[in-house]
N, C-alpha and C positions, 0 to 999 in steps of 0.2 A: 623752809619751803614746805607747804602742806602736801601731805601724801593722801591719795584717794584710797578708799577702802576697796579691798579685793572683791570682785563680783562673784567669787566662788569660794566655797569652804575649803577648797584644796589649798594646801600650804604653799604651793608654788604660784598660786594666783592665776592659773590657766582657766580660760572661760569654759563653761560646761558645754559639751557637745549637744547640738540640737538633735532631737529624735527624728529619725527619717520616717517619711510617710509614703506608703505605696498607694498610688491612685486606684489600683485594683482592689486593695483592701478597703479603701474608703468607699468605693462604689458598692462593694459587697455589703457593707454596713447599712448604707442607705437603702439598698434593695431589700434587705431583711426588714428594715423598719416599714418600708412601703408595703411589703407583703403582709405584714401584721396589721396594717391599717386598711380600712375600707374607704377611706377618703382619698381623693386625688391630690397630687401635689399642687396643682393649679386648677381652679375651677374654670369651666368654659365661660364664654362671654355672656351667654344667656343666664346661667346660674349666678354669675357674679353680679349682674345688674339686679336680678331678682332676690339675691342674697338667700338662695336656697342651697340645699346640700347637693353636691355634684360628685358622682362616683367616677371610677377610673376604667370604665368599660372601653375596649378598643374601638368598637364600632360606634361610639357615641354614648353619652351618659343617659341614665334612665329618664330624667325629665325631658330631654330632647327627643328621645325615642317615643315617649308617650304622646308628645305633640307633633311628631313626624316632622321635626325641623332639623336642619343641618347643625351638627355640634361643632362649633368653631372655637378655637383658642388663640388669643393674641399673646405673643411672646412678650414678656416684660422687658427683655433686654433689647431685642431687635425691632419690636413693634410690628412684626409680620403676623398675619392671621393665617392659620392653617386649619384644615379640616381634621378633626381627631381621627387617627388611624390611617391618614394618607401616607405618612412616612413608612409605616409597616407594610402597606400595600405596595409601595414603590420598591421597598427592599425585597419583598417576595418576588415581584415581577422581574427585578434586576437579577436575582439569583436564578430564576427560571430561564431567562434569556441567556445568561452566561452558560448555563448547562447545555442549552440548545446549541449555542455557538460552538462550545467545546465538542459536542457530539458531531456537528456538521464538519468541523475542522478535522476530527479524526477520520470521518468518512471520506473526506477529500484526500487526506494523506494516504489512506489505504488504497485509493484508486489512482494515485499519482505516481510518477516516476521521477526520482531526483537524479539528475545527471551530474555526477561528480567529475570534476576535472575537465569539463568542456565549457568553453567560453565562445560558443558559436550558436547560430540560429538553429533550433531544432525544428524539424518538419513533421507534419502529420502523417506522412506516408509510411512511417515505420521502416524506412530503408536502413539497413545496418552498414556499418563501416567495413565489416569484414565478413568472413564466413559465419554461418549460423551455429555458434558453439554455445551450448548452455542457454538456449533460448527460453525466455520467460513469457508465459502466456499472458500474465497480467500486464506486462509491459506493452504488449501489442494492442491490448484492448483499450488501454486508458492513457496512452501517452499524450501529454498536452500538445496542442497545435502550435505551429509556428506563428510568430507575429509578423512575418514578412518584412522585417526591418533590415536595413543595411547593417552589415557587420561593423560595429564600432566598440570602443572601449567601455561605453556606458551600458551596454546590453547585459541584462542579467539572465542567466540560464533559467529554463523553466523549472520551477520548484514551487515552494510555498507561495511566492509572490505572484505566480501565474494564476492563482485562484482568488485574487482579491476581488475581481469583478466577473467571475465565471458565471456560466448559466446556472439557473436554479434547477434543482433536481425535481423531476416530475413524478407524480405518483399516478397509478392507474394502469390501464391496459396498453396505453400508447407509449410507454417509456421506451420500448424497443424501437419504435419508429422515430423517436425524437432525439435519442441520446447517442446512438451508435454513429461513429464517424464525425462527430461534431468537433469544431475548433473551440478553444477557450474564448472567454470574453475579450481577450486582448488581441485576437486575431483580426486582421483587416478583412480577409476574405476566407471562405472555406469552400472545399469541393462539395459535390453533391453526396450526401450521406444521411438520408432520412428526410423527414418533413420539416426539419428546422435547419436554416442556413444562417451562418454568421457573416454579416456584411458590414465591414468597417466598424466592428465592435457592437453591432446591433443584431439581436436575434430576430429572425423572421420565420414564424411558424406558418407553414403553408396549410396546416390543418387547424389553425387556431381560431378560425371564424366560426360563429354559431350557425348551425344548420339543423332544423327540425327533421329534415329527411335523412340526415347522415349521423347525427349525434346519438349516442346511447342515452336511454333514460336514466333516471336516478337509480343508483345501484341498490338502494334500500327499498325500492319499489319493484313490483312485478306486474307486467302487462301481458296477459295471455293472448292478446290479439295485436301484437306488434308487427307491422308489415311495412316498415320503411327500408332504407338502405344501410342501416347501422350494422355494426358487428354483432350486437346482441340479437337483433332480429334475424340475422343470418343463422346463428346457432339455434335459436328457438325453432325456426322453421325446418332446418336441416335435421335436427334431432327430435322433431315431432313434439316440441314443447308448446308451440303455438297451436291454437285450435285449427284443425285441418280444414283447408279450403276444399270443399267438395268439387266445385267446378267453376271455371272462369270461361265465360262465353267468348268466342272469337269475335273480332270486329265484323261489321257488315262485309259481305262478300266483295263488293267493289272496293271498299276502303282497304280491306285486307290484302287483296291482290295488288293494289297500288303500292302499299307499304312493302310488300315482298319484292316487287320489281325495283323499288328504290333501294332496298337493302342490297340486292345483288349488283346494283350499279354504283352505289355510293360508298358502301362499307365493305362488302365482301372482297373487292379487289385487294385491299390492304391485308386482310386476313382470310385468304381463300379456303375457309374451313368447310364450306358446303358446296355441293355439286348442284348447280342451278336446275337442270332438267329434273333431277330426282326430287328436289325440294318442291318445285312448282307442281309436280305430279302429286306429291304428298298433300300439299295444301288444297289442291282442287278436290282430292278424294275426301278430305275432311269437310269440305264445304258441300260437295254435291252428292256424296254417297252416304246415306244414313246408316247403312249396314257396315261401313268401314270401321274397323277397330284397330287404331294405331297402337304400336308398342309404347312403352314408357319413354324410350329414347326419342321416338318420333313425336310424341306429344310435347316433350320438352323442347325439341328443336323448333317446332312451329311457334309455340308460345314465346320462346326467347327471341325469335325474330321480331315479333310484335313488341315485346318489352324493350328491345334495343331501339327500335324505330320510334316508339312513343317517347322514349327518353331523349333521343337525339333531336326529334322535332320540337320538343318543349324547350330544350336548351338553346338551340341555335336560331330560332325564329322569333320575330316580334309579334307576339300575341298577347291578349289581355291576361290578367292574372288568373281569372277564373278558368279560362281555357288551359293555361299552363298547369294549374293545380290539377285539373281534370286529367290531362295527359300524364302527369306524374303519378297520379293514383292508378291509372290504367297500367302504366309501366310496372309499378310495384305489384299490382295484382297478378299480372302474367309472370313476373319474376318469382314471386313467392309460390305461386302455383307450380311452377317448374321445379323450384327448389324443394318442394315437399316430396318429390320423387327421388331425393338424394339416396336413400337407402336402396331402392330398387336399382338405381344406376350403378351404385358402388358394388352391389352384390352380383350383378348379372355377368360382368366381366366380358363384354363384347366391345368391338371397335366402335359400334354405333353409340354405345353408352359413354365411352370416353369422348366421342365427338360431341355429345349433348353436354357433358360436363365442361368441355373446353369452351363451348358457346356461352355457358354461364360465366366462365372466366373472362371471356371477351367483354361481357357486360360489366362485370365488376371492375375491370381495368379502367373503364371510362368514368368511374365515379369521381366526384370532387375530392374525396379523401380515400386513403388506401383501404380502409375498412377491412373486409375479410378476403380481399383478393389474394394476399400472400398465402393464407391458409388453404383456400380451395385450390390454388394452383399447385401447391405442394402435393396435396392429396391426389389430384388428377394426374400429375406427372408420375407419381408412384404407380397408379393403375396402368398408365401407358407403358411404363417399363415392364410391368408384369406381363403385359400382352406382347412384348417384344417390338413395339413400334419404333424403338430406337435402333433396331438392327436393319441391315441392308436386306433387300429382297433376294440377293444372291445367297444369303445365309439361311434362308427359310428351308425347313424340312417339311415338305408337304407332298402328299400323293398326287394331287391335282395342281396344275400350274395356275397361279392366281391370274385373274383378269387384269387388264390395264387399268380399269376403273378402280378396282380394289387396291392396286399398287399406288395409284395416284392419291386416293383418299387417305390411305395409311400415312403416306409421306406428308401430305398437307395437314393432317391432324397433328402429327408430331411436331412439325416445324412451326405451326401456329402456336401450339402450347409452349414450345421451347422459346419462342420470341417473347411471349408474355412473361414467362418465368425469368428469362435473362433481364428483361427490362425492370421488373420489380426487384430482382436481386441487386442489380446495380444501383438503382435509385434508393433502395432502403439499406444498402450497404450490408447485405446478408449473403451468406455463402450459397453458391449454386449447387444443385444436385449433381449435374453432369458437367464434366470437362470435355474438351475436344477429343480426348482419347477414349471416352466412354461410349460413343455412338458412332455408327458408320452408315446410317441411313442416307440415301442420296437426296439431294435437293430435287424437288419435282420439276419435270420438264414443262415448258409452257405449251398448253394445248387449249383448244377451243372446247368449252364444256358442251356446247350444242352438238359437237361432232363426237363426243366421247360418251359411250354407253357401255352396258354390261357385255355386249358382244365385241367391243373393241373400238378403234378410232376410225371414223369414216374419212378416208383420204380422197374420195371422189370429188369433193368440192373444197374450195379454199376456206380457211377459217382464220379467226383472229382471237388470240388469247386475251381475255378481259382482265385477268388477274396477274399479269406479268410484273406489275409493280410490287405485288406481294412476294413473288419469287426473288426479286431484287432485294427486298428487305430480308428475306431468309439468308441470303449470302452475306448481308451486312451483319446479321446476328453472330456469325462466326467471328468477325472482327471484335465485336463487343465481348464475346466470351473470352477471347485471347487477352484483351486489355484488362478486363476485370480480374482475371486469374493471374496476372503478372504485375501490371502497374498498380492496381488497387488491391493486391493481395496483402494479407496480414504479414506474411513472412517474405516480403519482397526484399531483394538484396540490392545494395547501391551499385555494385559493380556491373549488374545486368541492366541498369536503367537505360542508359543511352543506347546500347545495342537493341534493347527491346523496343524503344521508341522508333528507331530507324527501321527495324523489321516490320513493325505495324504500319508505319507510314508507307513502306513499300507495298504492303498488302492493300492499303487503302487506294494507292495509285493504281494497282492492278484491278481493283474493283471498279474504279472509275473508267478505266480503259475498256472494260468489258460491258459497259452500259450500252444498250442498243441505241443506234442512231435515231430511231423513231422517238425515243424519250426526249432527246434534245429538240427535236422538231415539233414536239407537242402532238404526236400522232398516236400516243397511247390513249385508250379510252374511246368512247363513242362520239365525242365532240372535241373541238379544239380547246375549249376552256377546261374540259375534264382532263385532257392531256397536259395542260399547263399545271393543274393542281398536282398531278402525279409527278411531274418534273420538279416542282417546288419541294415536295416532300422528300424526294430522293436527294435533293441538294441539302435540305435541313438535316437529314440523317448523317451525311458525310461531314457537315460542319460541326454537328454535335460531337461526333467521334473525334474530330480534330481538336476541339476545345477540351474535351476530357483528357485526351492524350497529352496535351501540352500545358494544361492548366498549371499556373505557378504554385498552387497549394499542394501539388503532388510531385513537384520536382524532386529528383533523387540524386542530384549532382550539384557541386559547387562551381562548375565551369561557368564563368560569367558569359562567355560567348554563346554557349548553348542555351542558357537561361534567357539571354537577351533575344535570341532568335525565337525561342518559345513564346515570349511575350508578343513579338511582332506577328507570329502566326495566329495567336489567339485574337489579337486585335483585328486582323484581317478577316478571320473567320466570323467574328462578331458582327462586323459591318456587312458581310455578305449574308449572314443569317437575318439581319434586320431587313434587308431588301426582300428576301424571300418571305419572311413573316408578314411584312406589309402587303405583299401581293396576296397571301392567303387570307388576309383580312378582307380583301375586296371580294373574294369568292365565298366568304362565310365558311371557310374550311379550317379555321384554327383548331388545334388539338385542345380538347376540353379536359384533359387529364391533369391531375395534380402534379405529376412528375415532370410534365412538360413545362409547367410554370417555373420549376427549379432550373431548368435549362435556360429559360429566358432570363432569369435573374442572374445566372452565371455569365451569360453573354453580355448583359447590360452593364455589369460592374467591372468587367476585365479591362475595358478601354479606359475608364476613369482611373483604375488602379495604375495602368501604364503611365498616364500623365502625372499622377501623383509621385510615382517613383522617379520620374524625370522632370519634375516641376522646375528645376533650375534652368532648363533649356526649353520649356514650353513657350510657344508664341501665342499671340492674341488670336491668330487664325485657328490654331489647334484647340485653344480653349473654346472658341465659338463652335467648332466641330463637335467637341465633347458635349457641350451643352445641347446641341441639336440632337445628337444620337441619344443622349440620356432622356430628353423629352419624348423622342419617338418610342423608346423602350417603355417609358412610363405609360404612354398611350396604349401600347400593346398589353401591358400588364393590367391596366384598368379594364380593357375590353375582355381579357381572359378572366379576370376576377368576376366580372358580371356573368360570364358564362358558367363558371363553377359555383356561383352563389355566394362568393366572398365579398361582393360589392367593391368598394374602393379600398378595403383594408390592406390588401397586399401592396397595392400601388402606393398608398400613403406611407407604409413602412419603408418601402424601398426609397421613396422620395425623401423621407426623413434622414435615411442613412447616407444618401448621396448628396443632398443639398449642402450640408455642412462641408463635405469634402470639396465640392465645387467652390464654395466660398473660400476655403483654404487655398485652393489652386489660384483663384482670382487674386487673393491677397498676395500670394507669393509672386505673381507676375507684376502686380502693382508695386510691391516693395522693391523688386529688382529694377524696374524702370525708374523708380524714384531715386534709387542709389546711383544709377547711371547719370541722371540729371544733376545730382548733387556733386558729382565728380567733375563737372564741367568748370572751366575757369570763371572766377567771379567777375572778371572784367567784361565778360560777354554781356552786351546790352540787349541783343535781339534773341528771341527764342531760337534754339537750334532746330534746324529742319530735320525732324526725325524720320526714320525710314519705316515707321509703322503706318499701317493704313489709317486714314482719317475716319473719325466716327461718323456714322450716318445720322446721329441725333445728338443734340446738345445736352450736356449734364445740367442738372438743376441745382447743383451745389457749387460752392466757390472753387475755382480752379486756379492753381498757381500759374502765373503768366510765364514763368521760366521752366515749366515742366508740363509734359504732355498728360501726365497722370495726376489726378487730384488726390489730395491726402486729407480727408476729413479726420477730425479728432475722434478717437475711440477710447473711451475711458474704461471699459470693462468688456470681457468676453461675452459675446452673444451667440446663441444657438437658435436660429430661426426655425420654426416648425411650420410645415405647410398646413393650410386650413383643410377641412374636410371637403371633398369633392363629390358632387353628385354626377352620376354617369347615366347616359341615355341607354336605350335598348341596343341590342347587338347590331341591328341594321343601320343605326345612325352613326355617322362618322364622328370620331373623336378628334376635335381640332385644337384642343388645348395644348399649348406649347410653353406654358409658363412654369418655371422652376422656382420653388420657394427657397431661394437663397439670396443673399444680399451682396452682390459684388459692388466694390467701390469704384470700379473702372467701367467706363462705357466702351463697348467694343462694336465694331461694325458687323453687319450681317455677313455670314461666311457660307459660301457654297461648298458643300462637301465634295472633294474630288472623287472621281470614279475609280475605285480601287480595282486591282486585278482580281479576277475571280479565281478561287481555288480550283475550280473545275470549269474551264472555259467552254466546254461543250454544252453546258447547261445555261449559258447566258441568255440565249434566245427564248428560254422557257419562261423567264420572269422579268426581263428588262422592261417590256412594254407595260406589264401590270404594275411593277414597282414605280415606273416613271410617272404613272398617273397620280401618284400621291401628291397632296398639296405641299407647297414649299413651306419650310419652317422659317421663322424669324427669330433671331437671337434675342433672348430676353433682356430687358433693361430694368434697371433699378437705381434709385438714388439714395438708398439707405447706407448705413455705416458698415464698416468692415466687421465680419463675423469673428475674426481672429487677428491678433497682432503679435508678431514674433519679436521677442526682445532682440535688440541689435547684437548683444554680446553672446547670444546662444548660437551654437553651430546648427546647420540645417538638419543633420541627422538626429541630434539630440532633441531639437524642437519637434521634429516629426514623431519621434518615439514618445515624447511626453504628451503630445497632442492626441495620439492614438490611444494612449492609456486613459487620458481624461475623457475621450469620447465614449469609452466603454461604460463609464458611470452615467454620463449624460444621456446616452441614447438607450437606456434600459427600456425594453418593451413594456408598455402599460396595457392592462386589461381594461381598456376604455373603448367606448363605441360612440358613434355620432347620435344626435338626438333622433334622427330618422330611423336609425337601426333600433334604438330602444323603443320607439313607438310601435315597431312591428313585432316585438317580442310577445308571445302569447301569455295570457293571464293564468291559464291552468294547463300544464303540460299533460296531465293525465286525461283531461277531457279531450284534448286534441288527439292523443294517441288512441283513445277509445273510439272517437269519431272516425279516425282513419280506418280502424278495423271494421266498424259498422258499415262503412260505405264501400268496403273493398269488394265484397261479393256481389254488389248490385251491378246491374247492367249500365255501363257508361259508354256513351257514344260521343265522339268528337267529329263534328262536320269539318271536312277538309275544305279550306277556302278554294273557290273556283279559280282565282288568279294566283298562281304560285310562281310567277316569272321572277319575282325578286326574293323568293324564299328558298331556304335550303330544303331539299337538295337540288331543286330545279335550276337554281342559279349556276350550279357547276355543270349542268348538262347543256346549257345554251352555247351557241357559237360565240366566239370572241368578237366577231364583228357586230353583234347585237348589243354589246355593252357600250 
């Protein structure tokens, strides 16, 4: 047998060990060779074709740079063509993005609270399970919000996962207005806590719309003549940075006296800051007496009356754009002229100076955005406390007894300022300066201003108080202070929640029982229609308080019966508020403030939330009712959006957030009915006589003959978004009732039942007005299902998963309609300078002769004339 020769010189014939190779060492050798060479490892395509020398510059070889062509290289192995240096740029960008994500993650973790050992739903109200021991301030400020989901085994406590689709952090001066009190992106609803609300996973920024009259200019630019309603213009004028306005002429005498009369009839009753005989005498002196020299406070009071009236007349009435811009410019001129005396008012320390500053606060409160209202209100409140306006007249130490007029005006100034302060504090989720224990000034008594003078009250003839609705609102402010300092407090305790709610509801009932009988009969004011408007606003205040008190996002208990009752009360309050608001639309008396829009959104979404929570038992009639209410609220939001200058942006965002939820509710009802039909015996030949109401219109798609509900095939999830909607002017009725969602089921029209009024004494005040609204028609559609739940998935798990998905789908986009983009100015600096140039010029606006259908005359007419 032939033996083979050993492959190794070793005597034992063992094979020689192969030398190991380290890839890192191999790469190092190649890199060293490449560094010592000026040529590239592979020429670019252009150099390879031309057979010229190609270097290894990262941004492209020298020949390609000289000819300004793209340097591309085709890989020999894969055949893919890449731009030279693209991979390096992608790697750098990837590294930068990873660093940014890591930075944001650490920032979120620093502001989050990880709840260890708890497997239950956390709430945004910061109620604690026990006594406040070792309280952490950071925990109260940044605790993630509840997702409002039913307790189930699949729920994950709020932690890192809660921030997967949370709201983006904002930079700038408005971060305080938008971040405090917000829910995370996974929350279905949120309470009022700033200008941003979370509705079914979608952020709705009430101050996110562009406004040349409200937005600050570019921070890198300076405009010495900035006279709009922005925060920066307020500071520039108040701190004498703007060029000082020497003088702003009063409007013509006839027009000025008319505006003054309208102010005391339409606006002063709600905030009775001014004494009508004294102010009218002052205005006449400024018009008729050339030798009259008013004080700084008197000058500010007169000019602010005109600033407020010009602003309200421009906002509420249907006039051409040129006239509206003229009125806005006149309003800003009177406003900034008054604001230029800020130093004199703040340093004089008299009651009249505080009165003038409070009147400026009244004007700022009505702006479409919060602006500088919070800052000025805080400063004015500090001056009022320094003057002792918060103390009772019985505590005064004075040699001479004060007159009744002086007592009345001190009380009315303080309570008006306190009302503005509490409203802004609650809506912006900021602390209040004063608690109930910090002041003891009495609520002013209702008196007729025409009978009240410096010498006392004339009791020889009967009188009628024109501002009693304002006194009623003062008493309501006490309830809001109590609620904000307990239910919405940072350190609220869970064990006090239910007793506090019951105590506040008892106070609310007491407030209702003390309402004058004339209010329900519509006898407040100078006309029947004016009395109806007063009664409607009193009703809206009570319903707003009830909604805030019982809102599910602020629940501090796990008692299912209490929470269920709270939802029912909120739904009932929302329906009653809708009736009142629809009546206010008829009188052109809707509130034009940004914070009232947040109340409307809160009321519009609570009913839909209730049906989603109980979707397993929702009927077709209830679905039709929710559709009708949602469409009505969208009309209200569209009209208010036109008033504040937001157009249809707020309405469209709310519609986007609610349409998909309505589609989910429709699908849940369709799926439930379909399962009921499938459970019927197969031997049944005739369709079962269902107990559901028959549709009033025929579907246009195929319907199963053995089932009432059609089941079209849906292959993927769809999220329909509504198209942009163009709105008419304020005086035109909005009749759109179409909701941009796609139900797969055709439902009959549903007449909403008349619910019991929370306060039955005010039914007569608005039933007739609300009843005149046009009837709604249930929307129809023949498109596919927007969502289809897998049969094997439990309802709770499906709802939780859907809500989480909606967070990413419904992210707000900074996009605007084509019409909105067409209206954007080409040069902001030119517009700002033009505004300043036209400010001091004489501008006259001719009042139309026929104001029967315009504000404020429409609210002064008798009800029979409508």
